[in-house]
N, C-alpha and C positions, 0 to 999 in steps of 0.2 A: 380045476383051472380057474385062475383069477379072472375077474371081469375085465381087467385091463388087457390081459393076453387074448381073451375072447374077442374084444373089440378090435385089437390090432389084426387078428386073423380074419375077422369079418371084413375089415377095411381092405386088406390085401386081396382077399377073394373078390370083392366087388371091383377092385381096381384092375384086375387082370384083363377083362374085355377092353377096357379103356386103354390099358397099356399096349395091347396088340394093335388097337386102332391107331394109337399115336405113332407107333412104328410105321404103320402104313402111310400115315400123313407125312411123316418125315421122308419116306421113300418116294412118294409120288409128286409132291409139290417141288418145283424148282425155285431157285433163288430165295430160299427161306431165310429168315432172320431170327435172331433170338426172340424178338417180339412175337413172331409167329409161334415159336415153341412155347412161349409163356401163355399165349392165347389158347393154344390147344390144351395145355396142362390145366389152365385155370377153368376153361369151359368144362372139361371132363370132371375136374375136381368139384366144381360147384354143382353140377348136375348130380354127381354121386353123393354129395352131401345134402342137397336139398330134397332129393327124392325120398330118403328115409324119413325125413321130417314130415313130408306130406303124407307118406304112408302111416306114420305114427299117429298123426292127428285124424286121419280117416279111419284108422283102426279097423274095426270089424264092420263099419257102416256099409262099405261097398265091396268087401272082399269077395263075396259070392258072385258079384256082377263082373268084376275085372279079372279074377284069378284065372278064368278059362281063356282069356284073350290077350293078356299082357305080353306073353312070350311071342305070340303071333305078330303083334305090332312091331316088336323089336326085330323079329326075323324079317318081316316085310321091308322095313327101312334098310336093314343091312343087306338084304338080297338085292334091293333096287340099286343102292350105291355100289355094291360089289359087282353086280351084273353089268352096270354101266362101265365100270372100270375094266372089266374083262373084255367087253365089246370094244372099248377104245384101244385096248392093248392088241387085240387081234386085228382090228382095222389098221393099226400102225405097222403090224408085221406084213399084212397083205399089201398095203399101200404106204410104204415108208415116207413118201412125200407128204402124206396127210398128218404126220406126227407133229403135234405142237406141244411144247412144254406146258405142263399143267400149272396154271396160276393158282395161288393160294385162294381158297374159297372160305370166307368167314361163315357163310350160310351153311355150307356143307359140314363144316366142323361142328356147328351147333346141332344140326340134325344127327350127326354121329354121337354127340354128347347125350342127346335124348335117347337114342336107340340103345346105347350101351349102359344107360342108367335105369332102365325100366325094372330090372331085377332088384335094384336098390329100393324101389317103391315097395316091393313085396317084403323085403327085409324090414323096412320101417313098419309095415303092418304087423309083422311077427314081433318086433321090438315093443309094440304097443301093449303086449301082454306082460311086459316086465316093468318093474318100478325103476326106471332109469331117467337120467336127465338127457333127453334126446338131442338138445342143442350141442352139448359137449361131445356126444358120440358123432354127430354130424360134422363137427369141426375136425375131429380126428380123421374121419373118413375122407373129408375134403383135403386135408393136409397130406395124407399118405397117397391119395390118388394124384394130387398135384405133382409130388416128387417123382412118383413112378412114371407118370405120363411125360414129364419133362425129360427124364432119362430116355424113355421110349422114343420120343420125337427126335432127339439128337442121335440116338442109335440108328433110327431110320435114315436120317440125313447122311450118316457115315456109310451105311449100306448102299445108298443111292450113289455116292461118290465112287464106290467100288464097281458099280454097274456102268459107270462112265457114260451117262446119257442114254442108256437103253431104256427109255421111258415106257416102251411097249411092254417089256418084260416086267418092269416095276409095277405097271398097272395090272397086269395079269396076276402077279404074285399078291399084290394088295387086295385085289378083288376076291381072289380065292380065300385069303385070310378073313376078310369081312364076312363072306358067305359062311365060312367055317364057324365063325363066332356066332352067327345067327342060328346055324344048325345046332351048335352046342347049347345055346339058350333054350331052344325048343326041346331038345333031348333032356336037359336038366329039369325042365318043368314037367315033362311027361313022366319022368321016373320017380 
């Protein structure tokens, strides 16, 4: 398999967690604009591109110290965000008068970007064993993640329109998806 095809497959694989999370963001935030979608896609793309570069330069310096914990950090962040979303969704079903439309959170998107890109750090450490130009690879990973997440965000907004303001259901679905991503990261690293 050529290096180019391998790189594209790596980029797509890394982008899948971010893709699912961008769908969740499109689902749960109301009154989003194209600017919000671009911010989500750019945030996820940049984190997915920067983390392999960091991992590449750290190489084997810290691999023994972080490899046992990196997946737990990602899981913890996604569990906290997803758990809060489920809590808010259930609260909205029990007390419908308490339901407020979720405003777009720049800070929350950045935390999601970090959580979904931790596996890219490990990929960068692995890539440090190859003779490659990491900046080029990082740009390809960033570009593919950006496009995939932009599509995911707008797909989420369309699904949200189908739910017609049922924010509690959207929160529960989104929370379950984020926790599922966290669990899959842990399982992937343990296998």
